[in-house]
Each structure stands twice: as C-alpha cells, then as structure tokens.
C-alpha positions, 0 to 999 in steps of 0.5 A: 342970333345977331351974334351968330351973324357977326360970328359968320362975318368974322370967320367967313363961314356961310349960314349953311356951314355954321349950321352944319358945324352945330349939327343943324344942317337938316331942314328938320332943324329949322325951328330949332335954328330959329329958336336958337337965334332968338335966345339971349346971349349967355351972361359972361359971369354965368356963361356955362350955366346959361349955355346949359340952360339954352341947350336944355331948353332947345332939346326939350323943344326938339328932343330928337335933335342933337346939337354940338354944344362945344361948337355952340360954346365956341361960336358964343365965346368968339369975340366979334366986333359989331 
C-alpha cells in the first residue's frame, strides 16, 4: 500500500521491519504482502469492518499464514502526510 510506504517514512521503519511487525517476515509470505499492498484502505467510518474483511480475504488466500491484525490496524490508523 502506498500508505504503508508513507507509514515507513513517518516512523523510520524499513520494509523488513514493517513486515516483521506484521508477522510477514518469511519469504513464503511475499504473495500475501503484495496482495496487502494492493488492497484499498479501510473507510474511516467502517474501519473495523473493512479491516476484518481485508484480513479475512488475505487469510483465505493464504490459510497457513498468521498476520498481526493489531499491528496492521495501528499502521493503517497512523496519520501520515503525503
């Protein structure tokens, strides 16, 4: 996600650090990482519902993968400036 890139710039995290915090540090999660970046951002008025929909879609695509949803929510909620 473009937002993830901005979040990394804002927090000073590297791509590898951000992936590790999400639990996606292994190369077997590369496809999941790419899918996550391609998804639209949650709508502010339906953030929790959209976040759960995103996570469900990702985990359906990669059922043997665990993603740290609380960290994902924190990244998506972090205000960033373009």
